[in-house]
C-alpha positions in Angstrom: 8.2 9.9 -22.1 6.7 8.8 -18.9 5.3 11.5 -16.7 4.9 11.4 -12.8 3.2 14.4 -11.3 1.3 15.7 -8.3 -2.5 15.2 -8.5 -5.3 17.1 -7.0 -8.6 18.0 -8.7 -6.8 20.6 -10.8 -6.5 19.4 -14.5 -3.0 18.8 -15.8 -1.8 17.8 -19.2 -1.0 14.2 -19.8 1.4 12.7 -22.4 0.3 9.7 -24.5 0.6 6.6 -22.3 3.8 4.6 -22.5 4.9 1.3 -21.0 6.6 1.8 -17.7 7.5 -0.2 -14.6 7.6 0.2 -10.9 8.6 -2.1 -8.0 6.4 -3.5 -5.2 7.7 -5.0 -1.9 6.7 -5.5 1.7 6.9 -7.5 4.9 10.7 -6.9 5.2 13.2 -6.8 6.6 12.3 -9.4 9.2 14.5 -10.7 11.9 17.8 -9.9 13.6 19.5 -7.1 11.7 22.8 -8.8 11.7 21.1 -11.6 9.7 18.6 -9.8 7.5 19.7 -6.2 6.9 22.6 -7.2 4.6 20.2 -9.2 2.3 17.6 -6.5 2.4 20.1 -3.8 1.4 21.3 -6.1 -1.4 17.7 -6.3 -2.6 17.5 -2.5 -2.6 20.6 -2.3 -4.7 19.1 -4.8 -7.2 16.0 -2.6 -7.3 18.1 0.4 -8.0 19.8 -1.3 -10.8 16.5 -2.2 -12.4 15.7 1.5 -12.6 12.0 1.6 -11.8 9.9 4.8 -11.9 9.3 4.4 -8.2 8.8 1.7 -5.6 6.0 1.0 -3.2 6.6 -0.7 0.2 3.3 -2.1 1.5 4.2 -2.1 5.1 5.5 -4.3 7.8 9.0 -3.1 7.7 9.7 -5.2 10.8 8.6 -8.6 12.1 5.7 -9.0 14.4 8.0 -10.1 17.3 10.6 -7.3 17.1 10.8 -4.0 19.0 8.8 -0.9 17.8 11.7 1.3 19.0 12.8 4.6 17.7 16.0 3.0 16.7 14.1 0.5 14.6 12.2 3.3 12.9 15.4 5.2 12.2 16.9 2.1 10.6 14.0 1.7 8.3 14.1 5.4 7.3 17.8 4.8 6.4 16.7 1.9 4.2 14.1 4.0 2.4 16.8 6.7 1.8 18.8 4.0 -0.1 16.2 3.8 -2.8 17.6 5.8 -5.8 14.1 6.7 -7.0 11.1 7.6 -5.0 9.6 5.0 -2.6 6.1 5.3 -1.2 5.4 3.6 2.1 2.0 2.6 3.6 2.0 1.3 7.2 1.5 -2.3 8.3 0.2 -3.7 11.6 3.7 -4.7 12.7 4.7 -1.1 12.4 2.2 0.2 15.0 -1.0 -1.7 15.8 0.8 -4.6 17.4 3.4 -2.6 19.2 1.4 -3.0 22.5 2.7 -6.6 22.7 5.4 -7.2 25.2 7.8 -8.8 22.7 7.3 -5.5 20.7 8.4 -3.5 23.7 4.9 -2.7 25.2 4.6 0.6 23.4 1.4 2.7 22.9 0.3 2.0 19.4 -1.3 5.4 19.0 2.0 7.1 19.9 3.8 4.8 17.5 1.3 5.8 14.7 1.8 9.4 15.4 5.6 9.0 15.2 5.2 7.2 11.9 3.2 10.0 10.5 5.7 12.6 11.7 8.8 10.8 10.5 7.8 8.7 7.3 5.4 11.1 5.5 6.3 14.4 4.0 3.9 16.9 2.4 3.7 16.4 -1.4 6.7 14.1 -1.8 7.6 10.5 -1.3 10.6 9.0 0.4 13.8 8.0 -1.5 16.7 9.9 -3.0 14.7 11.3 -5.8 11.2 11.7 -4.4 8.2 11.7 -6.6 5.5 14.3 -6.2 2.2 13.3 -4.7 -0.6 14.5 -2.6 -2.2 13.2 0.6 -5.7 12.9 1.9 -4.7 15.3 4.6 -4.1 18.0 2.0 -7.3 17.4 0.0 -10.0 16.3 2.5 -10.3 18.6 5.6 -12.4 15.9 7.4 -9.4 13.7 7.4 -6.5 15.9 8.1 -4.6 13.3 10.2 -4.3 10.8 7.3 -1.1 12.0 5.7 -0.3 8.3 4.9 -3.2 8.0 2.4 -1.5 9.3 -0.8 -1.9 9.3 -4.6 -0.1 10.2 -7.7 -0.3 9.6 -11.5 2.0 8.1 -14.0 0.8 8.9 -17.5 -2.9 7.7 -17.4 -2.7 5.5 -14.4 -3.8 6.5 -10.9 -1.9 5.2 -7.9 -3.5 5.2 -4.5 -2.3 4.1 -1.0 -4.8 3.1 1.7 -4.1 2.6 5.4 -5.5 -0.9 5.7 -3.5 -3.3 7.9 -3.3 -6.9 8.8 -4.7 -8.5 11.9 -8.1 -7.8 10.6 -7.4 -4.1 10.1 -7.2 -3.8 14.0 -10.9 -4.3 14.2 -11.1 -5.9 17.7 -12.5 -5.1 21.1 -9.6 -5.0 23.5 -9.9 -1.3 24.0 -12.7 1.2 23.1 -10.1 3.6 21.8 -8.9 0.9 19.3 -12.5 0.5 18.0 -12.8 4.3 17.7 -9.5 4.4 15.8 -10.7 1.7 13.5 -13.9 3.3 12.6 -12.3 6.7 12.0 -9.6 5.3 9.8 -12.1 3.2 7.9 -14.2 6.3 7.1 -11.0 8.0 5.8 -10.2 5.0 3.7 -13.7 4.8 2.2 -13.7 8.5 1.4 -10.3 8.1 -0.3 -11.4 5.2 -2.4 -14.6 6.9 -3.5 -12.7 10.0 -4.4 -10.1 8.0 -6.4 -12.8 6.5 -8.6 -14.5 9.8 -9.0 -11.3 11.3 -10.1 -10.5 8.5 -12.4 -13.9 8.8 -14.0 -13.6 12.5 -14.4 -10.1 12.4 -15.9 -10.7 9.3 -17.9 -7.8 7.4 -16.5 -7.2 4.0 -17.9 -6.2 2.1 -14.8 -6.0 2.4 -11.0 -3.5 0.7 -8.6 -4.4 0.6 -4.9 -1.7 -0.4 -2.4 -2.2 -1.4 1.2 -0.8 -3.9 3.7 -3.5 -6.4 4.6 -4.4 -9.6 2.8 -8.1 -8.9 3.0 -9.3 -12.3 2.2 -7.6 -13.8 5.3 -10.7 -12.8 7.3 -13.2 -14.6 5.0 -15.6 -17.1 6.3 -16.9 -20.3 4.6 -19.9 -18.5 3.1 -18.6 -15.0 2.7 -15.5 -13.2 1.6 -16.3 -10.3 3.9 -18.4 -11.5 6.8 -19.8 -9.0 9.4 -16.7 -9.3 11.7 -14.2 -8.7 8.9 -12.3 -5.4 9.3 -12.3 -5.2 5.4 -16.1 -5.5 4.9 -17.0 -1.9 4.4 -13.8 -0.5 2.8 -13.1 -3.4 0.4 -16.2 -5.6 0.1 -18.8 -2.9 0.0 -16.9 0.0 -1.4 -13.7 -0.7 -3.5 -14.8 -3.8 -5.2 -18.3 -2.6 -6.2 -16.8 0.7 -7.5 -14.2 -1.3 -9.5 -16.9 -3.4 -11.0 -18.8 -0.4 -12.1 -15.7 1.4 -13.4 -14.9 -1.7 -15.5 -11.4 -0.7 -16.4 -8.2 -2.4 -15.0 -7.7 -2.2 -11.3 -4.6 -3.7 -9.5 -4.6 -4.3 -5.7 -1.1 -4.7 -4.2 -0.8 -6.1 -0.7 1.5 -8.1 1.5 0.7 -9.7 4.8 0.7 -13.4 3.7 4.3 -13.5 2.6 3.4 -15.5 -0.5 3.6 -14.3 -4.1 0.2 -14.3 -5.8 -0.8 -12.7 -9.0 -4.4 -13.7 -9.7 -8.1 -12.6 -9.7 -9.6 -13.9 -6.5 -12.2 -11.2 -5.9 -16.0 -11.8 -6.4 -19.3 -10.1 -6.2 -22.3 -12.4 -5.7 -20.1 -15.3 -6.8 -19.0 -13.6 -10.0 -15.2 -13.1 -10.5 -14.3 -9.5 -11.1 -12.3 -10.0 -14.3 -11.0 -6.4 -14.3 -9.5 -6.6 -10.7 -6.1 -8.3 -10.3 -4.4 -9.0 -7.0 -0.7 -8.9 -6.5 0.5 -10.2 -3.1 4.2 -9.5 -2.7 6.6 -12.0 -1.1 8.1 -11.3 2.3 9.5 -12.4 5.6 12.1 -15.1 4.7 11.3 -14.7 0.9 13.3 -11.6 0.3 12.3 -10.8 -3.2 10.5 -7.7 -4.8 8.2 -7.7 -7.8 8.8 -5.5 -10.8 5.5 -4.6 -12.3 5.3 -3.5 -16.0 2.3 -1.4 -17.0 1.4 -1.4 -20.7 -1.9 0.1 -21.5 -1.7 -1.1 -25.1 -1.9 -4.8 -24.0 -4.9 -6.8 -23.1 -3.2 -7.7 -19.8 -2.2 -4.3 -18.6 -0.1 -5.6 -15.7 2.7 -8.1 -15.8 5.3 -9.1 -13.2 8.8 -10.5 -12.7 10.9 -11.0 -9.6 13.8 -9.0 -8.4 16.2 -10.9 -6.2 19.1 -9.7 -3.9 
């Protein structure tokens, strides 16, 4: 029996670990709804037929050149309600940070983020027809009560964590002092949530951790560094998550989108040494409308394996 349950610092009984699967997807649906929605809905139907424990959408539920309208948000909420099992969503840059662009409608990104938080995140439960129980950073860490989108839950002995880390260099740019302020505040929240996840995993003796976020963090690498000083991922990923994963030494899976190209590999390094316990899954997206079914088997040497789900 596979167990999914809410997680705080209160101890709960855990059944013996079993093999289970979940689905990861992101960067969709892109384009005109008359052309893309039908395919996306067919994909959701295929996901439902595969009967995962839950799904994770890693953000960018619209393209970077489409409107950030209330209507668009409502359509994507409808799509999430089509998932038979729970679906956990973490925001992408197309969903709010880039909404200031004229071809996005010239919206205030902070207002759009506030709307996302109000409409897409519920206390203690995911989206989907049969929501899973979870907890948010807003519930557990009073210093970060805004961050309802940073969530976590457990399946058997595996900890799942979402982080609000977005593409376009995590919105770390200088067009507006308010943007810089938002970046540093969100970065502090993400770092605190990452550290707490590893602390909890150590305390509870969990056997693996899965982190999900939108950004392809290596897109900001330089010739000499994976996380140069101007990278919006330097502190949260390069100086926090990866060193903690190295020290923890158990399997860690990082799921993201942003690049629209399927990858399942081990690209992360510290001082030139590959982190053999850290695996990266980049989900397809944009014109490649496929999801990835991830099987977790704690009895195998390679804990995580993948296969595609097609419309």
